[in-house]
Each structure stands twice: as C-alpha cells, then as structure tokens.
DOPAMI-9604 format. One line per field, with one value per residue (C-alpha): residue number from 1; residue in three letters; x, y, z. Coordinates in Angstrom, 3 decimals, padded with zeros to 6 digits. Each point is the difference from the previous one (the first is absolute). Layout:
N
num: NUM, ...;
residuo: ALA, ...;
X: X, ...;
Y: Y, ...;
Z: Z, ...;
END
This chain:
68
num: 1, 2, 3, 4, 5, 6, 7, 8, 9, 10, 11, 12, 13, 14, 15, 16, 17, 18, 19, 20, 21, 22, 23, 24, 25, 26, 27, 28, 29, 30, 31, 32, 33, 34, 35, 36, 37, 38, 39, 40, 41, 42, 43, 44, 45, 46, 47, 48, 49, 50, 51, 52, 53, 54, 55, 56, 57, 58, 59, 60, 61, 62, 63, 64, 65, 66, 67, 68;
residuo: MET, HIS, THR, ASN, LYS, PRO, GLU, ARG, LEU, SER, TYR, GLY, ILE, ARG, GLN, ALA, VAL, GLU, ALA, THR, SER, VAL, GLY, ARG, SER, LEU, LEU, TYR, GLU, GLU, ILE, LYS, ALA, GLY, LYS, LEU, LYS, SER, PHE, THR, ILE, GLY, GLY, ARG, ARG, LEU, ILE, ALA, ALA, GLU, ASP, LEU, THR, THR, TRP, LEU, GLU, SER, TYR, LYS, HIS, ARG, THR, SER, ASP, GLY, VAL, SER;
X: 000.050, 001.135, 000.088, 000.497, 002.328, -001.981, 001.936, 002.509, -001.053, 002.978, 004.123, 002.428, 003.029, 001.726, -002.838, -000.019, 003.891, -000.349, -003.055, 002.331, 003.526, 001.202, 001.868, -001.360, 002.373, -001.595, -003.753, 000.482, 001.726, -002.767, -002.888, 002.543, -000.346, -003.499, -000.091, -001.093, -002.813, 000.015, -002.449, 000.210, -002.201, 001.171, 003.243, 000.833, 000.198, -001.975, -000.072, -003.523, 001.025, -002.067, 002.987, 002.971, -001.257, -000.451, 003.483, 001.785, -001.924, 001.549, 003.663, -001.037, -000.232, 003.249, 004.272, 002.602, 002.038, -003.073, -001.640, -003.377;
Y: -000.092, 003.547, 002.706, 003.745, 002.211, 003.099, 003.040, 001.262, 003.588, 001.427, -001.370, 000.597, 000.736, -003.354, -000.569, 003.210, -000.944, -004.188, 001.006, 002.477, -000.895, 003.381, 000.754, 001.252, 002.900, 001.368, -000.493, 001.874, 002.788, -000.341, 000.018, 003.430, 001.531, 000.015, -001.771, -003.359, -000.139, -001.965, 000.351, -001.542, -002.440, -001.414, 001.429, -002.058, 001.881, -001.320, 001.315, -000.346, -002.125, 002.457, 002.114, -002.504, -000.907, 003.666, 000.772, -002.956, 000.781, 003.467, -001.552, -001.121, 003.372, 000.972, -000.598, 000.579, 001.855, 001.987, -001.360, -000.568;
Z: 000.341, -001.073, 002.087, -000.985, 002.631, 000.562, -002.030, 002.321, 001.497, 001.361, 000.148, 003.415, -001.039, -000.515, -001.983, -002.419, -000.431, -000.641, -002.424, -001.607, 000.358, 000.815, 003.456, 003.244, 000.569, -003.860, 001.068, 003.331, -001.980, -002.692, 003.314, 001.791, -003.813, -000.509, -002.866, 001.312, 002.203, 004.020, 002.596, 003.217, 002.195, 003.682, -000.798, -003.446, -003.234, -002.394, -004.135, -001.852, -003.078, -001.996, 001.630, -000.780, -003.116, -001.612, 001.691, -001.908, -003.452, 000.122, -000.041, -003.645, -001.260, 002.078, -001.633, 001.558, -002.426, -000.245, -003.215, -000.704;
END
C-alpha cells in the first residue's frame, strides 16, 4: 500500500542545508542579509518551504561573473 507523505511546510536549518546542498553559514548569512526569510517557533529557526524555493530559484538568475 502506497501512502503519500504530507508536503513539507517548513525546514529547520539542518534540513534546509540537506535539501539545498548549500552551507549552513551561507544560509545564516542570507537570513541576516534579509535575502532568505525565516521565523522562529519555540526557539527553533524555520524557513517556509515556499521561501526556501523562492530563494534558491533566485540563484538561477545570478552568476559569479555577472553574466546572465
């Protein structure tokens, strides 16, 4: 029997690192700079799945040499 997992609504920092393959430090830098939205519940920092996807998608339009 196949059961569907509920869609993930948010990620903790560790889960966001695993999901995106970017470093923990970069995530915190982006949060501090206001580029990645996050919130806390019960002392735990969370990132809404939609915000993580939007942030990650924004990097598709950036390049290290400034050429699109």
